[in-house]
N, C-alpha and C positions, 0 to 999 in steps of 0.2 A: 539340149539336155532336158529330161522330163521335169515336170513341176516337182519341187521338193528335193531335187538332186543336190543342189548347193547346200541345203541344210544337212542332208545325209552325209555328204563329204566332210562338212565341218565337224559333224558329230563323230565320224570315224577318225578323222585326224586328231581330234581332241582326245579320244579314247586311246589311241596309239601313244600319244604323249603322256597320258596318265598312267598307262601300263598296268591297268587293273585286270587281272587274269580272267575272272568270270565275265566281265564286260567285253573283253577282247574275244573270248571264245564265242559268246552270243553274237557279237558283231561280225565275226568271220563268216558265220553261217548266213547272216543277213546280207552281207556283201555278195556271197555266192548266189543268193536267191534274188537280190534286187539291185545290186550295184551296176552302174553304167557310167561311162562306156566300158566295154570289156577290158580295155587296156588298163584303165584306172583300177578296176576291181581286181584284175589279175595282179597288178603291182602291190596292192594292199595285201592280198592273200599270200603273195610270195614273201613279203616282209614277215607276215605272221607265221608262215610255215617254218621260219628259222628261229622262232621265239624260244626262250628258255623253258617255257611251260609246256608240258606234255598236252594239257587240255587245249591250249591255244593251237599247237601244231596239228592236233587231230582235227579240230574244227576248220582250220585253214585248208588242210588237205581235202576235207569233205567239200569245201567251197569250190575247189577246182573242178570237181565232178559236176556241180551245179552250173558253173560257168561254161563248161564244155557242152552240157545239154542245152543251155539257153542260147549260146552264141555260135556253137559249132566250130569254134576255133580258139586256140590259145597259142602263146609263143612257145614253140616246141623246144627251143634251146634252153629257155629259162625254166619252164614248168617240168619238163622231162627230168632235168637234173635234180630238182627238188623232190620229185616223187621217187626217183631212183635212190636218192640218199635216204629218204624216209623208209624205203623197203628194207634198209639195213640199220635203221635206228636202234639204239640200245633198248628202247622202251617197246614192249610187246604191243601196247595199244596203238602206238604210232605205226608200227609195222603192219598191224592188221588193217588199219584205216588206209594206209598206202596201198595195200593189196586190193582193197575194195575200190579205191580211186583208180588204180591201174585198170580194173575191169571197166569202170565208167569211161575212161579215156580210150580204151579199146572200142567200146561200143559207139561213142559219140565222135571220136576223132580218128579211129583206126590205128592208134598208137599201141605198139607191143612193147612189153618190158621183160627183161630177164628178172626172174623172181627167185628168191632163195627157196630151194627145195622143189622147184618145178622145172620140168623139161620145157624148152621153148621150141 
């Protein structure tokens, strides 16, 4: 584990416990950009992608794109379902971010998604 990883994990886990929306949204992006190992980072983002807050869900989805770029792999069964669900989220911001992330996952992992209003 890289230096500082233990403190980062502790900070993330404490933030998830506090459940403060602005903090979680910022941390989701930080997890995507810096979290290691990929399994832990993916697990945190998967939890945040199901959050009640639109802002947190949007940030967690973005983090999946960062993780895919950084590590070149994600758990297809877990992450695909979250992105597919987000593509049909009631909130337009979440749907738009999911569409962007689907592009990232296609680019970095070769994953294709059925998307509303698009031919596959």
